[in-house]
N, C-alpha and C positions, 0 to 999 in steps of 0.2 A: 406363706410357704414354709413348711417345716425344714429343719436343718438337714435332715436326711434326704429330703426332696431336692434341696439346693446342691447337694454333692453329686446327685445322680447324673446331671449333665457332664460332669468332669470325668466320669469313669472311662469314657473312650480314650481320653487323652492320658489318663493314668496307665491304661493298657498299652498305648503307643510308647510311653516312657518306659514301663517295665520291659517291653520286648527289646528296645534299644539297649537297655541296661544289661540284660541277660543274653542278648544275641539270639533269642529264640522266641517264636510266637507261643510255643507250647509252655515253656518255662515262664515266660513273662505273664501270660494269662493265668497260670496256676498260682503264682504269687499274688497276683491281684485278688483272685478268689479267696485265698487263704487270709489275706489281711481284712476283707470284708466279712468273712465268716468269724474272724476274731472279734471284730467289733460287735457283730450281732449277738455272739455268745457272751459278751462282756469282758473278754480277756484283754482287749485293748480299748482305750477310751478315745474318741474323737475330740479334738481340741475346739470346743464349741465357742471359745473366745477368739478364734482365728477365722479369717475369711474361708468359705467352704472349700475352695480348691487347695488352699494351703493346709487345711486340716486333713484333707483326704491324702495328700502326699505325705504329710507327716505320719499319718496312720501306716501307710505302706511301709515307710522306713523303719517304724517301730517294729514292724513284723518281719523285716527283711532278714533273710538268712545270709549272714556275712560269708558263709563258707563258699558261696558261689564265686566270690572274688578273691579267695585265698589262692595264691600261686603254689601249685604243687611241683614236685621234682621234675615231672614231664615238661614243665614250662621253663625250666632253667636256662634254656638257650633262646627263649623268647626275648628280644630286645626291648619289649615293652613291660617286662615283668616288674620293672621298678616303679611303674605308675600306680599310685595308690588308688584303691577303690573309691575313696571319699572324693579325690580330686576329680575322677571321672563323673561322679555323681553331681558335684557342683557344676561342672562344665555343662553336663546335659541338662540340668534343671534351669540353668540360666540361658543357655544358647539355644536349646530345642524347645523347652517348655516356656520360656519367657518369664521366669520368676526373677524378682529382684534379689540382690545379695541379702537384704533383710529377710525376705521370705525364705530364701535358701537356708539361712542360719536357723530360722524356726523349724523348717522341715527336717533338718539334720540334727537339730539340737546342739548346734555349736555357736560360738559368737561370730559377730560380723567380721571381725578382723581375720579370724581363722578362714572363713568362707571366702573373703576377698583374696587372701594369699593362696588358697587352693586354686581359685580361678585363674589367677595370673600364671601359675606354673603348669596347670593341667594341659593346656593347648600346646605349649612348647614341648612337653614331655611326650605327648601322644604324636605329634607331627614328626618328631625327630627320627623315628624308626619306621615311618609309614609311606614314604614316597613311592608312588606307583604310577601306572598309565591309566588314564580315565577316558572312557567314551561317553560322549553326551548325546542323548536321544531327545531332540527338542526342535519343534517346527517353527517357533517364533524367534526370529533373528535377534531381537533385543535381549530376550531372556537367554538365549544361547551364548551371546556375548558376555552377559553377566556371569553365567556359570563358568565360562572359560576363565574369566578373570579370578573367580573365587578359587577354582581348581589350581591355577597357576600360582596364585598368592599363597596357597597352602603347601607349595613345594612340589606339586604333582605335574605331570605332563599330559596334555590333551592329545589323544590319538586321532580325534576328528568329531565332527557333528554330523549326525544322521537326522533327516526330517521325516523319513517314512520307515515302515517296517522293513522293506526289502533293502533299503540303504543301510539300515542298522545291522542286519545280518551280514551283508557284504563287507561292511566296514570292520565288523568283529573278526571275521575270517582273514581279512586282508592284514589287519593290525591288531592282534589280540590284546584286549585291555586287562587291567588288574581290577577295575571297578567300573561299574556303569551307572550313570545318572539318567533315569528314564522318565520322560513325560508320559501321560497316559493317552491322550488323544493327539494324533499325529496328522501331518499336512493332508495326506490323501484319505483322511477318515480311517486309517488303519489304526490298530492298537499298539501302544507301547508295551502293554502287558504281553501281547502275543509276540512281539519282537524280542522280549526278554525270554520268554519260553523257548523260542527258537535258538537263541544264543546259549542258554543254559543246557540245551540238549547237546551241545558240542564242547562246552567248557565249563569249569567250575570257578566262580568268582561272586563277590558281593554285589548286590544291586540295590540301589536307592530310588524309590519311586517319587515322582514330584506331581502333586495334584492340588487343585484348589479346593477339593472337597474330601478331605481325609476320613470324615465320618462315614462317607459311603463305602469306604474299604475296611472299616473297623466296626463291622456290625456284629461280629461273633458268630455269624451263621454259615461261614465258609472259609477255606484256607485264606489267609490274608498276608500281605507283605510285612516283613519284620521292619523294614526301614522306610519311613515315609517323611517327606518334607512338604509342608504346606505353602502354597502360593497365596499371596506374595510372600517371599521368603526374606529373611535377613541373612547376609553372608555368614555370620557366626553359626547360624543353624545348619547351613549346608556343610560348612567346615567340621563342625562338631559331630554331624551324623556320619560324614565320610570317615572321620577318625575312629568312631565307634564300630563301624562296619568293618573297617580294615583291622582294627584291633581284635575282634573276634575271629575274623577269617585268618589272621596270623597265628592266633593261638591254636586254632583247629589244625592248620598246616604243620606246626611244630609237633603237635601231639601225634599226628599221623606218621611222622618220620621214624 
């Protein structure tokens, strides 16, 4: 198998990462395309001495436009403006994408000690200004309990757990959340995606979808969720994704004021 063929299977996960990093499907996908085009045109080199997935993410960061993470005057009132872009990148690369500290250091071209220090501080910095009310849409009791514990341990409050589309809509109306964690397939064979569409028709808030098959939602052939968590999940993955979703939603709210 050629090196280029080896990285192909990792592109959907780079797209997921880019979307979480930028807070936008459109922006994330555009930056992935740009980095791949840079490699094709010879403007950036793939690290062929690295594992394919590490080389691909390193390529992405070599092409990354840092201006996306620069805080402008409109963000001066944002309580999260002190969180450095690189700290968020380290957190997402480890917690969401599952890279080791050593791999993250290679991807970002920093040393291992700096990567470790950034990881330790990033989650504390992000959680400090992000406490909110979280609604869980999940029909499996054990998974719902796990999610409740993760949400509460991150400093948030759980408004309730819904097992069906109708329950989710009713719960959102009764106790409006600031964030939704949504499974795809629900107890009565209804869709968590449809439940979210109903909720977003009445209120504006970030949503994180939870699925065992993220590649089915990352085909590039239709509008796709910005935030995805793969089952089975690690608590750190859910926590990091919540922080990132709230981070961008908070920035948009401040800019709109």
